[in-house]
TORMI-763845 format. One line per field, with one value per residue (C-alpha): residue number from 1; y, x, z. Coordinates in Angstrom, 1 decimal, decimal comma. Example, Ala and Ser with C-alpha at 12.3 -4.5 7.8 and 13.67 -1.06 7.14 Angstrom:
<rs>
seq: c(1_2)
c2: c(-4,5_-1,1)
c1: c(12,3_13,7)
c3: c(7,8_7,1)
</rs>
This chain:
<rs>
seq: c(1_2_3_4_5_6_7_8_9_10_11_12_13_14_15_16_17_18_19_20_21_22_23_24_25_26_27_28_29_30_31_32_33_34_35_36_37_38_39_40_41_42_43_44_45_46_47_48_49_50_51_52_53_54_55_56_57_58_59_60_61_62_63_64_65_66_67_68_69_70_71_72_73_74_75_76_77_78_79_80_81_82_83_84_85_86_87_88_89_90_91_92_93_94_95_96_97_98_99_100_101_102_103_104_105_106_107_108_109_110_111_112_113_114_115_116_117_118_119_120_121_122_123_124_125_126_127_128_129_130_131_132_133_134_135_136_137_138_139_140_141_142_143_144_145_146_147_148_149_150_151_152_153_154_155_156_157_158_159_160_161_162_163_164_165_166_167_168_169_170_171_172_173_174_175_176_177_178_179_180_181_182_183_184_185_186_187_188_189_190_191_192_193_194_195_196_197_198_199_200_201_202_203_204_205_206_207_208_209_210_211_212_213_214_215_216_217_218_219_220_221_222_223_224_225)
c2: c(-42,9_-40,3_-40,6_-40,0_-36,9_-35,7_-36,2_-34,3_-31,4_-31,2_-31,1_-28,4_-26,2_-26,5_-25,8_-22,7_-21,5_-21,9_-20,1_-17,3_-16,9_-16,8_-14,2_-12,0_-12,3_-9,2_-9,1_-9,6_-6,4_-7,0_-3,8_-2,1_1,2_0,8_1,4_4,0_4,8_7,6_10,0_13,5_12,2_13,8_12,9_15,4_14,1_15,7_13,9_14,0_12,2_11,8_10,5_9,1_9,2_6,6_8,6_11,3_8,9_8,7_12,4_13,0_15,4_16,1_16,9_18,3_18,4_17,5_14,9_15,2_12,2_12,8_10,5_12,3_9,8_6,2_3,7_0,1_-2,5_-5,5_-7,6_-5,2_-3,8_-0,1_1,3_4,6_6,9_9,0_11,9_12,7_16,2_17,4_20,7_21,8_23,2_26,6_26,7_27,1_25,4_21,8_20,1_17,0_13,8_10,8_9,0_5,6_3,5_1,8_-0,8_-3,5_-7,0_-9,6_-9,3_-7,5_-3,8_-3,3_-0,3_-0,1_2,4_2,7_-0,2_-2,6_-3,9_-4,4_-6,0_-3,3_-4,6_-7,7_-8,1_-8,7_-7,4_-9,6_-9,5_-11,9_-12,1_-12,7_-12,4_-12,0_-8,2_-8,9_-11,7_-9,5_-8,1_-9,4_-8,7_-11,4_-12,7_-10,3_-11,3_-8,5_-9,0_-7,2_-6,7_-4,5_-4,1_-1,9_0,3_4,0_6,2_9,9_12,1_15,7_16,7_14,1_10,7_7,9_4,9_1,4_1,5_-1,5_-1,7_-3,6_-4,6_-4,8_-5,8_-6,3_-7,3_-6,3_-7,3_-5,7_-4,3_-3,8_-2,6_-2,9_-2,0_-0,7_-0,3_1,3_2,3_2,4_4,1_3,0_5,4_7,3_5,0_5,4_7,7_6,8_5,2_4,4_3,5_2,6_1,2_1,7_0,2_0,5_0,2_-3,1_-2,0_1,3_0,9_4,3_4,7_4,9_4,8_4,7_6,5_7,0_8,5_9,0_10,1_11,4_12,4_16,1_16,1_14,4_15,4)
c1: c(-27,1_-29,8_-29,5_-25,7_-26,2_-28,9_-26,5_-23,7_-26,1_-27,2_-23,6_-22,7_-25,6_-24,7_-21,0_-22,0_-24,4_-21,7_-19,1_-21,5_-22,4_-18,7_-17,9_-20,8_-20,1_-18,8_-15,1_-14,1_-13,0_-9,5_-9,4_-6,6_-8,2_-6,8_-3,4_-4,0_-1,0_-1,3_1,3_1,3_-0,8_0,2_-0,3_0,5_0,7_0,9_3,5_3,7_6,9_8,4_11,9_13,1_16,8_18,3_21,5_19,5_17,5_14,6_14,3_11,5_11,8_8,8_8,8_6,0_6,3_4,7_5,6_4,7_4,8_4,3_4,4_6,9_7,2_6,8_9,0_8,8_11,0_12,6_9,5_7,3_5,6_4,9_6,9_5,9_8,7_7,9_9,7_9,4_9,7_9,6_8,4_8,8_5,8_7,4_8,5_6,9_9,9_9,7_13,0_13,8_14,3_14,4_13,2_11,4_9,1_5,8_4,2_1,6_2,8_0,0_-1,8_0,6_1,5_5,3_7,3_11,0_12,5_15,9_17,2_14,6_11,4_8,3_5,0_2,6_-0,7_-2,3_-5,3_-8,1_-7,9_-9,7_-10,1_-7,5_-5,3_-1,6_1,5_5,3_5,9_9,7_9,5_11,3_14,0_16,9_15,2_13,7_10,2_7,5_3,9_1,6_-2,1_-5,3_-6,9_-9,8_-11,7_-14,4_-14,2_-14,8_-12,0_-12,3_-9,2_-9,9_-13,1_-12,8_-14,5_-13,0_-15,1_-14,0_-10,7_-8,4_-5,9_-2,7_-0,9_2,8_4,1_2,5_5,1_4,6_6,4_7,7_10,8_10,0_7,1_7,2_3,7_3,3_0,1_-1,0_-4,5_-5,6_-8,8_-10,5_-9,7_-7,1_-4,4_-2,5_-4,3_-2,7_0,4_1,1_4,6_5,4_8,9_10,2_12,3_11,1_12,6_11,5_10,9_9,1_7,7_9,2_10,0_13,8_14,5_12,7_10,1_6,3_5,0_1,7_1,3_-2,2_-3,3_-3,8_-5,0_-4,4_-5,0)
c3: c(-36,4_-36,0_-32,2_-32,5_-34,5_-32,1_-29,1_-31,0_-31,8_-28,1_-27,0_-29,6_-28,5_-24,8_-25,5_-27,6_-24,9_-22,2_-24,4_-25,1_-21,4_-20,5_-23,1_-22,0_-18,3_-16,7_-16,0_-12,4_-10,7_-9,3_-7,3_-9,0_-8,1_-4,5_-6,0_-8,8_-11,0_-13,5_-14,8_-13,0_-10,1_-6,8_-3,1_-0,3_3,3_6,7_8,8_12,6_13,7_17,2_17,7_21,1_21,7_24,0_24,3_26,1_28,3_25,9_25,1_22,6_19,7_17,5_13,8_11,8_8,0_4,7_2,1_-1,6_-3,8_-7,6_-10,6_-12,8_-15,7_-16,9_-18,6_-19,9_-18,2_-19,8_-19,1_-21,0_-17,9_-17,3_-14,4_-12,8_-11,5_-8,5_-6,9_-3,2_-1,8_1,8_3,2_6,8_8,6_8,8_5,2_1,7_-0,1_-1,2_-1,0_-3,1_-1,1_-3,4_-6,5_-6,4_-8,5_-8,4_-10,7_-10,9_-11,9_-12,4_-9,1_-6,9_-6,4_-6,0_-4,8_-5,2_-2,8_-1,2_-3,4_-2,1_-3,7_-1,5_-2,3_-0,9_-2,0_-3,7_-6,0_-5,6_-2,1_0,4_4,2_5,7_2,6_3,6_1,5_2,0_1,5_1,3_-1,3_-3,9_-1,7_0,5_3,8_6,1_5,4_6,5_6,4_5,3_6,0_5,1_8,5_7,5_4,2_2,9_6,0_6,4_7,7_8,7_8,2_9,2_7,5_4,8_5,0_2,9_2,0_0,9_2,8_3,0_5,9_5,4_8,6_7,6_11,1_14,5_17,1_20,7_23,9_27,1_25,4_21,7_19,6_15,8_14,5_11,0_8,9_5,7_4,7_1,1_-0,2_-3,4_-6,2_-4,2_-2,9_0,3_2,7_6,0_7,4_11,1_12,3_15,9_16,1_19,7_22,5_26,1_29,5_30,8_34,4_33,8_30,3_29,3_25,7_25,4_21,6_18,3_16,3_16,4_13,2_11,5_7,9_6,8_3,3_3,1_-0,6_-3,9_-7,5)
</rs>
């Protein structure tokens, strides 16, 4: 009987120690700071976009402008999650006037960052971010399956005179052949969010390789506050 009580006491002590250790252990950092959401937060981007028109034998037209995304408000959805409403404005390089473009939302559900824009919901980021992580960015919309992949993590990116540490690069598409190119990537900096987006969606002449139609666009963070 004494031996039984002794064994029970040992088990109780070990269980208590294990529980105490678990309670005192630091919480795992899931990396939500790569996709910061806060009311009144603003991001301003410089955009360099070139459009190639097949109707005019691939004539290229370049556009330089700025995009401003600002979190205007929040609301709670039916699931009880906080949704952030963003407003997008555009300003041409030769103007000081911001023109309203559209409203969209961002939110974090469990371990995914979602953006609902143009009536479609995309999974832009996952938590915790890890090199090689793969997910279907279109799992919450009606589009075809599209594998997103973190191809670079904890890297440093230089944009102008600003150096961003702890950057995660998400490759949204990476298709390349003699006729078509569909290459899209987004770079997220810890504590800031999206700092760079590269889009190369073009069609080429198979014999010459000349770009005949599509868009090449790069969006770089100018500042955020």
